[in-house]
C-alpha positions, 0 to 999 in steps of 0.5 A: 522460477515461478513463484508460489502465491502459497509460499509467498503467502506463508513467507508475509504471514510469517512476517506478521507474525513478527510484526504483531509480537512487537505490536502487542507489547508496543509500548516497550518498542522503541520508536525514532524518526528518520525524518520529522514526519517518518517513523522507524520502530524495531519491528519496521527493521526486524521485519524487512530483515526476516523478508529480505532474508528469507526471499532472498533464500528462497528466489536467489535471482531476485534483488530487493528494495526494502524501505529500512535497507535501501536496494540491493541485487538484481534491480531489475527483478525485484521485490518491492517491500515495505515492512510497516505500512503505517508505521506511525498507526502501528506505534500508537497501537491503531490496527490500519497498518500492514506490510507489502510485498510486490515483485516487479519483473522488468518494470512490470509488478506481476505479484503483490501481498498485503496483510493487514495482521492487527485486522486478519486481513490478507490480499493478494493479486497475480497479474492477470489473474485477479486478486483475494481477500482472504482466498476470495475474490475481490471487485471495487465498488459499483458507485457511479455517483462521486456524491455518493462516495466514500473516499480516502486520502492520505497526508504523507507529503504534508509539509511546510515547504511544500506549497501543494501539501493536498489540504486544499486538494482534500477541501475541494474533493471533501465537499463532494462526496459523502464520506471521507477516510484518513487510514494512515497506509496507502498500502490498506488504502488501495486494498480497500479501494479493490475490497469496495470498501471504499471508491477511490484513494489519492495520495502524493509524496510516496514511494514505491514501496509504499504503493506497488502491491496495493496499486497491484492488487487494486487494478486486479480487482478492476480499479483504474490507477492513474496520476492526478491527470488522468495518465494510466500507471503508478506514479507514487508521487501522484496515485489516484485508485478509483473505481473507474465509475467515477474518475471522470468526475474525481479529475477534474477537482485533483 
């Protein structure tokens, strides 16, 4: 069964409405921790429950992998969902969080959608057909100098038990770039690369549901997506997305 991007957008936007209802009353939303630095709210669960029920009903041939509910049914062809990427930002009333939905078939990402409701930005992509933001085609930046680049990163991996916690890497790259940003959502960061708002994004120790949709959107907008050694592919434990033109300059600093 072919997937309609318009139908998927309707579903994801409805999920966004559910999230926004919680967001507008965030002071009364219960926040708990799955681990010392991994937050979850009632909104995460409600959004994922809605997406799981709706997508499974519309497309019963596809399985489901969500951050909160785990894997169910067919995992060869599946939806990969992060109901709220950037839960910590969400819980503090900040705008940089997003719903991330990707369709993977035989280990290949086919469709990706990232919706940032508080920003009212909807990104989507279909393999081989390009990427869009709010219905308009998007493309990575043309910046060719790392010294003039703006880059984004995150510190999901900042754990006391990890020797490599991204701080030294950030220090090296910060010294060699003009602007550095830390928005708090890998899904949003990857879309910002796709849209040319930042020239590169890297992070480590993530999960596939954090980056699947955003990485496809970035690639369809012309980005290179690699690991820290420059190998092509989506590696959640080491993901580097660039506009392509600064890849060779940033890799030695990784």
